Wavefront OBJ file of the C-alpha trace (Angstrom):
o trace
v -0.159 0.159 -0.054
v 0.935 3.216 -1.124
v 0.872 6.008 2.080
v -0.529 9.321 0.824
v -1.351 10.560 -2.835
v -4.695 11.704 -2.045
v -5.917 14.799 -0.854
v -8.176 15.542 1.673
v -11.396 15.783 -0.740
v -10.575 12.826 -2.361
v -9.722 10.595 0.763
v -13.149 12.115 2.367
v -15.336 10.850 -1.156
v -13.997 7.343 -0.379
v -16.352 7.462 3.156
v -19.654 7.032 3.491
v -22.323 6.782 6.914
v -21.782 3.394 8.435
v -24.438 3.850 11.028
v -27.025 2.148 9.512
v -28.754 -0.851 11.116
v -27.059 0.066 14.344
v -29.723 -0.425 17.092
v -29.037 1.130 20.733
v -29.373 -0.434 23.690
v -32.636 -0.526 24.524
v -34.976 -0.426 28.339
v -35.617 -4.330 27.937
v -31.548 -4.767 28.250
v -31.381 -2.154 31.142
v -33.860 -4.095 32.737
v -31.936 -7.452 32.392
v -29.079 -5.602 33.788
v -30.431 -4.324 36.877
v -31.674 -7.890 37.495
v -28.371 -9.466 36.769
v -26.881 -7.073 39.382
v -29.724 -7.063 41.719
v -29.106 -11.308 41.526
v -25.489 -10.793 42.076
v -25.897 -8.567 45.057
v -27.993 -10.858 46.744
v -25.144 -13.456 46.370
v -22.548 -11.232 47.823
v -24.767 -10.112 50.311
v -24.799 -6.352 49.052
v -27.998 -4.642 50.329
v -27.799 -1.672 47.779
v -25.313 0.285 45.244
v -25.552 3.716 44.407
v -24.584 4.358 41.098
v -23.555 8.003 40.241
v -24.392 10.050 36.796
v -22.312 9.423 34.056
v -21.413 5.616 32.337
v -22.525 3.641 35.613
v -25.868 5.272 35.580
v -26.479 5.112 32.115
v -25.547 1.428 32.283
v -27.935 0.063 34.197
v -31.188 2.628 34.036
v -30.313 3.946 30.136
v -30.529 7.699 31.841
v -27.767 9.640 30.767
v -26.732 12.574 32.447
v -23.596 13.828 33.571
v -21.859 14.084 36.954
v -21.304 17.866 38.337
v -21.082 19.134 41.771
v -24.638 18.220 42.153
v -25.399 14.681 43.499
v -27.392 12.768 41.078
v -27.389 8.822 40.696
v -29.530 6.098 40.882
v -29.945 3.490 43.983
v -30.244 0.059 42.982
v -31.098 -2.250 46.119
v -31.082 -5.965 46.086
v -34.372 -6.615 45.391
v -37.114 -3.923 44.325
v -37.587 -0.945 42.160
v -34.331 1.218 41.396
v -34.751 4.741 42.730
v -32.869 7.682 41.650
v -31.897 10.956 43.723
v -31.331 14.728 41.881
v -31.881 18.198 42.800
v -36.060 19.052 42.776
v -34.935 21.731 39.973
v -33.728 18.662 37.732
v -36.547 16.454 38.549
v -38.703 16.854 35.246
v -35.567 16.631 33.224
v -34.406 13.889 34.389
v -37.632 12.095 33.760
v -37.008 13.017 30.450
v -33.918 11.554 30.241
v -35.243 8.030 31.986
v -35.176 4.862 30.449
v -35.393 2.577 33.331
v -38.531 4.603 35.264
v -38.190 5.443 38.974
v -39.378 7.595 41.404
v -37.247 10.517 42.061
v -36.200 12.039 45.684
v -35.620 15.269 45.576
v -33.190 17.747 47.319
v -33.296 21.531 47.328
v -30.303 23.815 46.979
v -30.174 24.518 50.837
v -30.926 20.574 51.351
v -28.179 17.776 52.079
v -28.468 15.275 49.552
v -26.467 12.907 51.560
v -29.086 12.703 54.445
v -31.846 12.343 51.759
v -29.616 9.369 50.421
v -29.625 8.023 53.717
v -33.652 8.532 54.564
v -34.192 6.682 51.031
v -32.153 4.107 52.013
v -34.470 3.574 55.439
v -37.708 3.933 53.448
v -36.766 1.352 51.032
v -36.004 -0.881 54.113
v -32.246 -1.223 53.879
v -31.234 0.284 57.171
v -29.351 -0.962 60.557
v -31.015 -3.284 63.145
v -30.159 -4.537 66.447
v -28.515 -7.650 66.740
v -28.226 -7.608 62.633
v -24.992 -7.090 60.202
v -24.469 -3.544 59.113
v -26.334 -3.721 55.536
v -23.850 -3.231 53.214
v -23.967 -0.444 50.675
v -22.137 -0.241 47.552
v -20.653 3.824 46.415
v -20.429 3.935 42.850
v -16.392 4.059 42.178
v -16.436 7.051 39.456
v -18.226 9.174 41.907
v -16.617 12.315 43.174
v -15.017 12.004 47.038
v -17.330 14.920 47.958
v -20.239 12.315 47.365
v -18.525 9.830 50.041
v -17.652 12.395 52.058
v -20.891 13.570 52.573
v -22.542 10.519 52.921
v -20.177 8.617 55.496
v -20.367 10.849 58.618
v -24.627 10.247 58.397
v -24.419 6.449 57.451
v -23.944 5.186 61.112
v -24.452 1.825 61.336
v -23.954 1.040 57.738
v -20.647 -0.696 56.053
v -20.135 1.406 53.089
v -18.074 0.062 50.278
v -16.784 0.155 46.548
v -19.590 -0.889 44.081
v -17.377 -1.844 41.748
v -18.034 -5.277 43.039
v -21.394 -5.306 41.334
v -20.467 -2.476 38.492
v -17.316 -3.685 37.295
v -18.653 -7.603 37.389
v -21.598 -6.399 34.926
v -19.955 -4.175 32.908
v -17.217 -6.237 31.884
v -19.347 -8.926 30.749
v -20.578 -7.338 27.238
v -23.896 -8.898 25.597
v -24.093 -9.550 22.080
v -25.636 -5.916 21.359
v -22.965 -4.294 23.063
v -20.715 -6.717 21.294
v -22.201 -5.311 17.921
v -22.061 -1.955 18.295
v -18.478 -1.857 19.787
v -18.004 -3.940 16.171
v -19.385 -1.483 14.112
v -17.482 1.573 15.899
v -14.443 -0.133 15.405
v -15.361 -0.618 11.971
v -16.062 2.979 11.349
v -12.675 3.969 13.016
v -10.477 1.546 10.996
v -12.239 3.006 7.961
v -11.329 6.497 8.966
v -7.428 4.927 9.360
v -7.293 4.084 5.994
v -8.291 7.321 4.878
v -5.840 9.194 6.917
v -3.226 6.963 5.535
v -4.332 8.161 2.316
v -3.367 12.124 2.880
v -0.096 11.978 4.507
v 2.053 14.208 2.323
v 5.427 15.812 3.223
v 5.204 19.120 4.977
v 1.720 18.091 6.280
v 1.026 19.124 10.229
v -0.283 16.782 12.633
v -2.920 19.215 13.532
v -3.889 19.323 9.898
v -4.253 15.320 10.292
v -5.809 15.395 13.298
v -8.939 17.672 12.020
v -9.379 15.379 8.750
v -9.871 12.550 10.911
v -12.651 14.462 13.127
v -13.928 14.998 9.511
v -13.724 11.885 8.436
v -15.401 10.351 11.819
v -18.092 12.475 10.881
v -18.351 11.166 7.423
v -18.675 7.736 8.804
v -21.674 8.671 10.923
v -20.213 9.799 14.294
v -20.492 13.054 16.018
v -16.662 13.489 15.470
v -13.848 11.907 16.679
v -13.996 11.005 20.507
v -10.400 11.643 20.610
v -7.135 11.518 18.466
v -3.403 11.414 18.811
v -1.293 12.191 15.561
v 2.430 11.457 15.990
v 5.286 11.774 13.305
v 9.090 10.896 13.790
v 10.447 10.643 17.831
v 7.123 11.803 18.770
v 5.814 8.737 18.340
v 8.126 7.474 21.467
v 5.771 9.060 23.598
v 2.481 6.791 24.578
v 0.065 9.831 24.690
v 1.852 12.060 22.728
v 3.845 15.376 23.019
v 3.134 19.405 23.333
v 4.260 20.561 19.937
v 2.842 20.228 16.626
v 4.970 17.853 14.255
v 5.662 18.106 10.546
v 5.963 15.324 8.291
v 9.452 14.245 6.950
v 10.225 11.260 4.631
v 11.577 8.527 6.720
v 9.243 9.189 9.804
v 7.153 6.902 11.767
v 3.753 7.895 11.881
v 1.793 6.522 14.940
v -2.269 7.787 14.680
v -4.616 6.537 17.494
v -8.219 7.458 17.411
v -11.678 6.500 17.826
v -15.157 7.757 18.126
v -18.646 6.929 19.483
v -21.474 4.997 18.720
v -24.864 4.686 20.690
v -22.235 5.382 23.580
v -19.726 2.455 22.866
v -16.272 3.669 22.087
v -13.738 2.763 19.230
v -9.697 2.925 20.250
v -7.520 1.766 17.357
v -3.750 2.707 16.522
v -2.038 1.827 13.457
v 2.298 2.712 13.218
v 3.927 2.899 9.586
v 6.175 4.770 7.948
v 6.145 7.268 5.281
v 8.411 6.786 2.893
v 11.789 4.561 2.599
v 11.480 2.124 5.613
v 14.499 1.502 7.615
v 15.618 -2.326 8.881
v 15.709 -0.292 12.484
v 11.808 0.405 11.892
v 11.119 -2.905 10.159
v 12.578 -5.089 13.170
v 10.705 -2.809 15.462
v 7.631 -2.987 14.049
v 8.046 -6.494 13.521
v 8.655 -7.090 16.897
v 5.502 -5.122 17.975
v 3.822 -7.504 16.037
v 4.905 -10.837 17.194
v 4.144 -9.195 20.757
v 0.249 -8.630 20.078
v 0.093 -11.652 18.374
v 1.783 -13.261 22.035
v -0.726 -11.711 23.963
v -3.702 -12.715 21.904
v -3.029 -16.150 21.887
v -2.108 -15.955 25.897
v -5.761 -15.049 25.996
v -7.687 -18.230 26.762
v -10.943 -18.676 28.833
v -10.052 -19.001 32.282
v -6.382 -17.610 32.227
v -5.724 -14.648 34.550
v -5.232 -11.129 32.743
v -1.986 -10.793 33.863
v -0.616 -13.576 32.142
v -1.361 -11.571 28.468
v 0.561 -9.013 29.725
v 3.409 -11.554 30.743
v 3.140 -13.570 27.240
v 3.369 -9.974 25.515
v 6.711 -8.857 27.763
v 7.921 -12.329 26.986
v 7.876 -12.038 23.638
v 9.587 -8.414 23.554
v 12.148 -9.375 26.059
v 13.228 -12.379 23.485
v 13.918 -9.603 20.556
v 15.816 -7.456 23.342
v 13.338 -4.992 24.785
v 12.994 -4.290 28.442
v 12.977 -6.364 30.715
v 9.829 -5.761 32.480
v 8.672 -1.580 32.022
v 12.307 -0.636 31.266
v 12.928 1.363 28.352
v 13.579 0.323 25.246
v 10.304 -1.396 25.493
v 6.804 -1.827 26.649
v 6.291 1.178 30.039
v 2.642 0.413 30.317
v 0.089 -2.283 30.406
v -0.759 -4.235 27.552
v -4.508 -3.743 27.382
v -7.462 -2.267 28.881
v -11.038 -2.984 28.959
v -13.411 -0.753 26.726
v -17.544 -0.178 26.693
v -18.932 2.942 27.816
v -15.997 4.393 28.897
v -12.203 4.094 27.152
v -10.440 2.539 29.772
v -12.691 -0.090 32.148
v -12.163 -3.109 33.511
v -10.645 -5.578 33.303
v -7.215 -4.549 32.462
v -4.194 -6.716 31.101
v -1.751 -6.183 33.714
v 0.672 -7.516 35.844
v -0.879 -8.503 39.443
v -4.572 -8.593 37.695
v -5.472 -12.326 38.681
v -9.003 -11.684 36.997
v -9.699 -15.076 34.838
v -10.529 -14.082 31.280
v -14.343 -14.728 30.605
v -17.143 -14.720 27.645
v -18.141 -11.242 26.656
v -15.067 -9.467 28.169
v -13.500 -6.761 25.850
v -9.967 -5.709 25.606
v -7.290 -3.424 23.686
v -4.185 -5.075 22.902
v -1.355 -2.832 22.805
v 1.980 -3.891 24.026
v 3.641 -0.667 22.648
v 7.292 -0.491 22.099
v 9.058 3.439 22.815
v 12.200 3.851 22.078
v 12.754 7.560 23.484
v 15.283 9.322 20.993
v 14.316 7.354 17.929
v 10.773 6.317 17.356
v 7.914 4.379 18.870
v 5.637 1.319 17.326
v 2.189 0.991 18.742
v -0.140 -2.020 17.338
v -3.267 -1.561 18.826
v -6.635 -3.615 17.960
v -9.331 -5.027 20.183
v -10.751 -8.489 21.142
v -13.526 -9.941 22.998
v -13.725 -13.330 24.440
v -16.070 -15.842 22.990
v -17.382 -19.276 24.436
v -13.962 -20.892 22.038
v -11.651 -18.025 23.039
v -10.859 -14.713 21.784
v -11.792 -12.767 18.565
v -10.388 -9.566 16.969
v -12.844 -6.960 16.739
v -10.142 -5.694 13.618
v -7.236 -7.847 12.096
v -4.079 -6.768 13.197
v -2.047 -4.449 10.926
v -0.884 -6.787 8.162
v 2.704 -5.621 7.352
v 4.982 -2.383 7.455
v 4.743 -2.028 3.771
v 1.002 -2.756 3.610
v -0.295 -1.754 7.238
v -3.836 -2.237 5.937
v -3.705 -5.280 4.014
v -5.053 -3.526 0.773
v -2.627 -5.245 -1.585
v -3.262 -8.683 -0.555
l 1 2 3 4 5 6 7 8 9 10 11 12 13 14 15 16 17 18 19 20 21 22 23 24 25 26 27 28 29 30 31 32 33 34 35 36 37 38 39 40 41 42 43 44 45 46 47 48 49 50 51 52 53 54 55 56 57 58 59 60 61 62 63 64 65 66 67 68 69 70 71 72 73 74 75 76 77 78 79 80 81 82 83 84 85 86 87 88 89 90 91 92 93 94 95 96 97 98 99 100 101 102 103 104 105 106 107 108 109 110 111 112 113 114 115 116 117 118 119 120 121 122 123 124 125 126 127 128 129 130 131 132 133 134 135 136 137 138 139 140 141 142 143 144 145 146 147 148 149 150 151 152 153 154 155 156 157 158 159 160 161 162 163 164 165 166 167 168 169 170 171 172 173 174 175 176 177 178 179 180 181 182 183 184 185 186 187 188 189 190 191 192 193 194 195 196 197 198 199 200 201 202 203 204 205 206 207 208 209 210 211 212 213 214 215 216 217 218 219 220 221 222 223 224 225 226 227 228 229 230 231 232 233 234 235 236 237 238 239 240 241 242 243 244 245 246 247 248 249 250 251 252 253 254 255 256 257 258 259 260 261 262 263 264 265 266 267 268 269 270 271 272 273 274 275 276 277 278 279 280 281 282 283 284 285 286 287 288 289 290 291 292 293 294 295 296 297 298 299 300 301 302 303 304 305 306 307 308 309 310 311 312 313 314 315 316 317 318 319 320 321 322 323 324 325 326 327 328 329 330 331 332 333 334 335 336 337 338 339 340 341 342 343 344 345 346 347 348 349 350 351 352 353 354 355 356 357 358 359 360 361 362 363 364 365 366 367 368 369 370 371 372 373 374 375 376 377 378 379 380 381 382 383 384 385 386 387 388 389 390 391 392 393 394 395 396 397 398 399 400 401 402 403 404 405 406 407 408
């Protein structure tokens, strides 16, 4: 494949809306999620969890609301109906966004939402009792500290804990509908990657490519790029970029990491290749990265602990002279992260994580090689766990000469 050769308008003309038939998660699936969480809570002896505005409340209830300095969220009891907490002046708006219905417990600006939360638990039948164990109540792990800090002194007799025991358990195991949305989002971003590679020319800046990628994501049906990182040359050695704009030169390594959202689900793909003549050093490192990514994928079998996937990638890199461990030149970060409603979510493919791989778990696979002063190479594709083992969302980069496999 030849990198470059097209104008931006020519490249955009190759793209079209790819969202047809993509169906958002409906009310019935949200109700199933609540029921699954409640069954798990009863098994674990957890009386209730509070999920704050943001991804957790959206996941369980379908109610979209941005977290702010005001407490807005939902209480999911181990048994019974979901109830909400919100400022009184937001009640009507919150109801308008609701997918899973439930009563809204309201507080006025001069009142304490934290006292209201504790009072609501008691009204729902979740209350300390003489001679009984303290009711376990999970507080959303993504809630700002001020929420926990406000609840804690008022919750005498309760055992407050991290709700991630429940939220991570549920959210890390994706349904077929979730996987379908993620597949489409990733297909969209891969098409954008191909288009972006086709516009490269000597003298183009990273900002120009970033702006093109945003336009391209809009062309395939997204609201724009969820994020975009474009790096040239030595700047590619820094996983999340640098502060300065770069201008493309022949022989530069090019690293582009970008993604979009489709019905709240996120894509995240990185491609690395060379503009112009490829050196033997670039080819060798590129191939080492490809081997490490494949080693991680092959290690990802049902029941295997997450840390083993990370270890497999590091063993491959160390065999090629990188590392060891997190040392540079080599892989300075974890091999992968979970993905879904959040771009980084549980579980993580990292040393020390004993979580066994299970059906429905979705991961990035990106054991980047960083060589400060020279360049970096990151191949990032995602896979999900099936009953038969791992399956790629997008096929890995083909070769440094033909990264998108268009010459096959």
